[in-house]
C-alpha positions in Angstrom: 60.0 47.3 -33.9 59.5 51.0 -33.2 55.7 50.5 -33.3 55.8 48.1 -30.3 53.7 49.4 -27.4 55.8 50.9 -24.6 55.2 51.7 -20.9 53.4 55.0 -20.5 55.2 57.8 -18.6 52.7 59.3 -16.3 53.9 59.1 -12.7 54.9 62.1 -10.6 56.8 62.3 -7.2 53.8 62.1 -5.0 52.4 59.1 -6.9 55.7 57.3 -6.6 55.8 58.0 -2.9 52.3 56.7 -2.4 53.2 53.5 -4.4 56.3 52.9 -2.3 54.6 53.5 1.0 51.7 51.3 -0.1 54.1 48.5 -1.1 55.9 49.0 2.3 52.6 49.3 4.1 53.0 51.6 7.2 50.7 49.3 9.1 53.4 46.6 8.9 54.6 48.1 12.2 51.6 46.5 13.9 51.6 43.2 12.1 55.3 42.5 13.2 55.0 44.3 16.5 55.1 41.3 18.8 57.9 39.4 17.0 60.0 42.6 16.6 59.4 43.5 20.3 60.7 40.1 21.4 63.6 40.1 19.0 64.8 43.6 20.1 64.3 42.9 23.8 61.6 45.7 24.0 64.0 48.4 22.7 61.9 49.2 19.6 63.1 52.8 19.2 66.8 51.9 19.1 66.1 48.9 16.8 64.2 51.1 14.4 66.9 53.8 14.5 69.6 51.2 13.6 67.4 49.7 10.8 66.8 53.2 9.4 70.6 54.0 9.3 71.2 50.7 7.5 68.4 51.4 5.0 69.4 55.1 4.6 72.8 54.3 3.1 71.2 51.7 0.8 68.5 54.2 -0.2 71.3 56.6 -1.1 72.9 54.0 -3.3 69.6 53.3 -5.1 69.2 57.1 -5.7 72.6 57.2 -7.4 72.0 54.2 -9.6 68.6 55.2 -10.8 70.1 58.5 -11.9 72.7 56.5 -13.9 70.2 54.0 -15.3 66.6 55.3 -15.2 65.1 52.1 -16.6 63.1 49.2 -15.2 65.0 46.4 -13.5 66.2 47.7 -10.1 69.1 45.8 -8.5 69.4 43.4 -11.5 69.9 46.3 -14.0 72.3 48.1 -11.7 74.6 45.1 -11.0 74.5 44.0 -14.6 75.5 47.3 -16.0 77.9 48.4 -13.3 79.7 45.1 -12.5 78.9 42.2 -14.9 75.8 40.8 -16.7 76.1 37.3 -15.2 76.4 38.6 -11.7 73.5 40.9 -12.5 71.4 37.9 -13.4 72.2 36.1 -10.1 71.3 39.3 -8.1 68.1 39.6 -10.2 67.4 35.9 -9.5 67.7 36.5 -5.8 65.6 39.7 -6.0 63.0 37.7 -7.8 62.3 35.9 -4.5 61.6 39.3 -2.9 59.3 40.5 -5.6 57.4 37.3 -6.5 56.6 36.3 -3.0 55.6 39.8 -1.8 52.1 39.6 -3.4 51.6 36.2 -1.6 52.4 37.9 1.7 49.8 40.5 1.1 47.3 38.0 -0.1 47.8 35.7 2.8 47.6 38.5 5.4 44.4 39.8 3.7 43.0 36.3 3.8 43.9 35.8 7.5 42.3 39.0 8.7 39.2 38.6 6.5 38.8 35.1 7.9 39.1 36.6 11.4 36.2 38.9 10.6 34.2 36.2 8.7 35.1 32.9 10.2 32.7 30.9 8.1 34.6 31.8 4.9 37.9 29.9 4.5 41.2 31.7 3.9 41.6 30.1 0.5 38.4 31.8 -0.7 39.8 35.2 0.1 43.1 34.3 -1.6 41.2 33.5 -4.8 39.1 36.6 -4.6 42.1 38.9 -3.8 44.1 37.4 -6.7 41.5 38.2 -9.3 40.9 41.7 -8.0 44.7 42.5 -8.0 45.0 41.2 -11.5 42.1 43.4 -12.8 43.3 46.5 -11.1 46.9 46.1 -12.4 45.7 45.4 -16.0 43.6 48.5 -16.1 46.8 50.7 -15.7 49.4 52.2 -13.5 47.4 55.4 -12.8 44.6 53.4 -11.2 47.2 51.6 -9.1 48.7 54.9 -7.9 45.3 56.4 -7.1 44.3 53.4 -5.0 47.7 53.3 -3.3 47.4 57.0 -2.4 44.0 56.6 -0.7 45.3 53.6 1.3 48.4 55.4 2.5 46.4 58.4 3.6 44.1 56.1 5.6 47.0 54.3 7.2 48.8 57.6 8.2 45.6 58.9 9.7 45.2 55.8 11.8 48.8 55.9 13.0 48.3 59.6 13.9 45.0 58.8 15.7 46.8 56.0 17.6 49.6 58.3 18.7 47.0 61.0 19.8 45.3 58.4 22.0 48.6 57.7 23.7 49.3 61.4 24.1 45.9 61.8 25.7 46.7 59.0 28.2 50.0 60.6 29.1 48.3 64.1 29.5 45.5 62.7 31.7 47.8 60.6 33.9 46.5 57.3 32.6 49.9 56.2 31.3 53.0 55.2 33.2 54.8 58.4 32.1 53.7 61.9 33.0 55.8 63.7 30.3 56.0 63.5 26.5 59.8 63.9 26.5 62.1 61.2 27.7 65.5 59.8 26.8 64.7 56.4 28.2 63.6 54.9 24.8 67.0 55.8 23.3 69.0 54.1 26.1 69.7 50.4 25.9 69.5 50.0 29.7 70.3 46.3 30.4 69.5 44.9 27.0 72.6 43.7 25.1 73.3 45.5 21.9 73.5 42.2 20.1 69.8 41.7 20.9 68.9 45.2 19.6 70.9 44.6 16.4 69.0 41.3 15.9 65.8 43.1 16.3 67.0 45.7 13.7 67.8 42.9 11.2 64.2 41.7 11.5 62.8 45.3 11.5 64.5 46.0 8.1 61.6 44.1 6.7 59.4 47.0 7.6 61.3 49.3 5.2 61.1 47.1 2.2 59.3 49.0 -0.6 61.4 52.0 -1.2 63.5 49.9 -3.7 60.4 48.6 -5.5 59.6 52.1 -7.0 62.8 51.9 -9.1 61.1 49.2 -11.2 58.7 52.0 -12.4 61.4 54.3 -13.8 60.1 54.0 -17.3 56.6 55.0 -16.3 57.8 58.0 -14.4 58.2 61.6 -15.6 61.8 62.7 -15.4 62.9 59.5 -13.5 66.4 60.7 -12.9 65.1 63.4 -10.6 61.7 62.0 -9.5 62.8 58.5 -8.3 65.7 59.6 -6.1 63.6 62.3 -4.4 60.8 59.7 -3.9 63.1 57.1 -2.4 64.3 59.5 0.3 60.8 60.7 1.1 59.6 57.1 1.4 62.3 56.0 3.8 62.1 59.2 5.9 58.3 59.2 6.2 58.4 55.5 7.2 61.1 56.1 9.7 59.3 59.0 11.4 56.1 56.9 11.7 57.8 53.8 13.0 60.0 55.7 15.5 57.1 57.9 16.7 54.9 54.9 17.4 57.7 53.1 19.2 58.6 56.1 21.2 55.1 56.9 22.5 54.3 53.2 23.3 57.6 52.7 25.0 57.2 55.7 27.4 53.5 55.3 28.0 53.4 51.5 28.5 56.9 50.3 29.5 55.5 47.3 31.3 53.3 46.1 28.4 53.2 42.4 28.1 51.6 39.9 25.8 51.3 36.1 25.5 51.1 35.7 21.7 53.4 37.7 19.4 51.1 37.2 16.4 48.3 39.3 18.0 50.3 41.5 20.3 49.5 44.6 18.2 45.8 44.0 18.6 46.2 43.7 22.4 48.2 47.0 22.4 45.7 48.9 20.2 42.8 47.7 22.5 44.8 48.9 25.5 45.3 52.3 23.9 41.8 52.9 22.4 39.4 50.2 23.5 37.0 48.3 21.3 36.4 51.3 19.0 40.0 51.7 18.0 40.6 48.0 17.8 37.7 47.6 15.3 39.1 50.5 13.3 42.5 48.9 13.4 41.2 45.7 11.8 39.5 47.6 9.0 42.5 49.8 8.2 44.8 46.7 8.3 42.6 44.9 5.7 42.7 48.0 3.4 46.5 48.2 3.9 47.2 44.6 2.9 45.0 44.9 -0.2 46.9 47.9 -1.5 50.2 46.3 -0.6 49.1 43.5 -2.9 48.3 45.9 -5.7 51.7 47.6 -5.4 53.5 44.3 -5.1 52.0 42.9 -8.3 52.9 46.2 -10.1 56.5 45.9 -9.0 57.1 42.2 -9.9 55.5 42.5 -13.3 57.7 45.5 -14.2 60.7 43.5 -13.0 59.8 40.6 -15.2 59.3 43.0 -18.0 62.9 44.2 -17.6 64.2 40.6 -17.6 62.1 39.8 -20.7 63.3 42.8 -22.6 66.9 41.8 -22.0 66.1 38.3 -23.2 67.1 36.8 -19.8 63.6 35.4 -19.8 61.7 34.7 -23.1 61.3 38.1 -24.7 58.0 37.5 -26.5 56.3 36.6 -23.3 57.7 38.8 -20.6 58.3 42.0 -22.6 54.8 42.1 -24.1 52.9 45.3 -23.5 49.1 45.5 -24.1 48.5 48.0 -26.9 45.4 49.5 -25.1 46.2 49.3 -21.4 49.9 49.9 -21.8 50.6 47.3 -19.1 52.5 44.0 -19.1 49.3 41.9 -19.1 51.0 38.5 -19.6 53.3 39.1 -16.6 50.3 40.1 -14.5 48.4 36.9 -15.4 51.5 34.8 -14.7 52.1 36.4 -11.3 48.4 36.0 -10.5 48.7 32.3 -11.3 51.8 31.9 -9.2 50.2 33.7 -6.3 47.6 31.0 -5.9 50.4 29.3 -4.0 49.0 31.4 -1.1 46.5 28.6 -0.7 49.2 26.1 0.1 52.1 27.8 1.9 52.3 29.7 5.2 53.2 33.3 5.9 56.5 32.5 7.5 57.8 30.7 4.4 56.9 33.6 2.2 58.6 36.1 4.5 61.7 33.9 4.5 62.0 34.2 0.7 61.5 37.9 0.7 64.1 38.7 3.4 66.9 36.8 1.7 66.2 38.2 -1.8 65.9 41.8 -0.5 69.0 41.9 1.6 71.1 40.2 -1.1 69.9 42.8 -3.7 70.6 45.7 -1.3 74.2 44.5 -0.7 75.0 44.5 -4.5 73.3 47.8 -5.2 75.7 49.4 -2.7 78.6 47.6 -4.5 77.3 48.7 -7.9 77.7 52.4 -6.8 81.4 51.8 -6.1 81.9 49.9 -9.4 80.1 52.4 -11.6 81.1 55.8 -10.1 84.3 55.2 -8.2 86.0 52.6 -10.5 84.5 53.0 -14.0 83.9 56.8 -14.0 86.9 57.5 -11.7 85.0 59.9 -9.5 87.7 60.1 -6.8 87.9 63.6 -5.4 87.6 63.9 -1.6 83.8 64.5 -1.7 83.3 61.9 -4.4 85.3 59.3 -2.4 82.9 59.9 0.5 79.8 59.7 -1.8 80.8 56.9 -4.1 83.1 54.7 -1.9 82.6 55.4 1.8 78.8 55.7 1.9 78.1 52.6 -0.3 80.8 50.6 1.6 79.0 51.3 4.9 75.7 50.3 3.3 77.1 47.1 1.9 78.8 46.1 5.1 75.8 46.9 7.2 73.3 45.1 5.0 75.6 42.2 4.4 76.1 41.7 8.1 72.3 41.8 8.7 72.0 39.1 5.9 74.2 36.8 8.0 71.8 37.2 11.0 69.1 35.4 9.1 68.4 31.9 10.4 70.2 28.9 8.9 67.1 27.6 7.2 66.6 30.9 5.4 70.2 31.0 4.2 70.1 27.4 3.0 66.9 28.1 1.0 68.5 31.2 -0.4 71.6 29.3 -1.5 69.5 26.6 -3.1 67.6 29.2 -5.0 70.8 30.8 -6.3 72.1 27.4 -7.3 69.0 26.9 -9.5 69.6 30.3 -11.0 73.3 29.5 -11.7 72.3 26.2 -13.5 69.7 28.2 -15.6 72.4 30.7 -16.4 74.8 27.9 -17.4 72.3 26.2 -19.7 71.2 29.4 -21.2 74.7 30.5 -22.0 75.4 27.2 -23.7 72.3 27.5 -25.8 72.8 31.1 -26.9 75.6 33.5 -27.1 75.9 36.1 -25.7 73.6 35.2 -22.8 72.5 38.7 -22.2 72.0 41.1 -25.1 74.3 44.1 -25.1 72.7 47.4 -24.2 71.0 49.3 -27.0 72.2 52.8 -27.5 68.7 54.2 -26.8 68.9 52.6 -23.3 72.2 54.1 -22.3 72.1 57.2 -20.2 75.3 59.2 -20.4 76.8 60.7 -17.3 76.8 64.5 -17.1 
């Protein structure tokens, strides 16, 4: 048993940050620009600020829990260990929606944009090609994934910087509506109701998804107790700065910007800012971004399935298998690749629906897990500890839980149906074997200091 291949510890802070940003895809700002603009009533800066605050408290909770349990599994592991194994399973089951449909979103987006560039080649062809490439890259190993993710993130940040510089040039030369770079107007709600802005923030939270995915790589990270928390905050803060900066400059430079189709509003905006040259570069960078998002998404879901397999929640021999040469969960990668062929049959909105429900449900319970583990079990209840381990996670849980209720009824119904299936699986599994979830092995327990 001790000779069984294990995940290789090789990732450092900057690699984790690149992986998280690649999963998040900074260019997601542009892909959801039109829909987010409509949802927030044009108040993009305020909507992103509110979303950042909601995510910040949850990111804090993730940073606490990964210190307590630096092993793969993310929200599933934290809820299972801090609250109860069966509740942990249901949270993991909900989170599975987020992880397993995220590669499909990347694959579909890639296919759509490649089809735009090469109309003679159908979307499903690009879906097949993308799936095969993602599988090969992930099988080769986590270092190759981190390297590719790093290059992609740098390219995206450079494009976003170039986009902002074009706007600054327009403002400086008098070609924009504003003659100054500094204005409080984007931070004022004006005549837009706060309920509208909060609805926009609920949708915009989708742009921050990715910081949590890096917790699934804890067992491939050098000193995960220190590295992962630092990376989480860097990922969230870097993303917030980029999103708010773009929103701020576009809002002061083009306050009267209008569009007819939300799906291609960003392309219209980029063309307004930089003409044909910038719009062509935009398409190229967006294609690169969706590819690396797919790479990172497959990495995250396969590590999550590995954690479920090792705990015998899913068949252990299949899902906890590590290839002796590549040191990667090859079987999981092949299974996710097979599932991702659904991208040929479902639309993008359906995939996003699954991701949103799973992510917000998991975020809520990670916040509650901090309270259960530190405040209740470990009795950390001094004045400072009460703020850190009760007040902060309560704010995070309440904020994210409220945003969860803002999802449309169809999304909530699908989510409840998925949880029902998970509950039935749990019931059958518990009847066939006892206990349902193996107790933690001593080598997996991380004592509190």
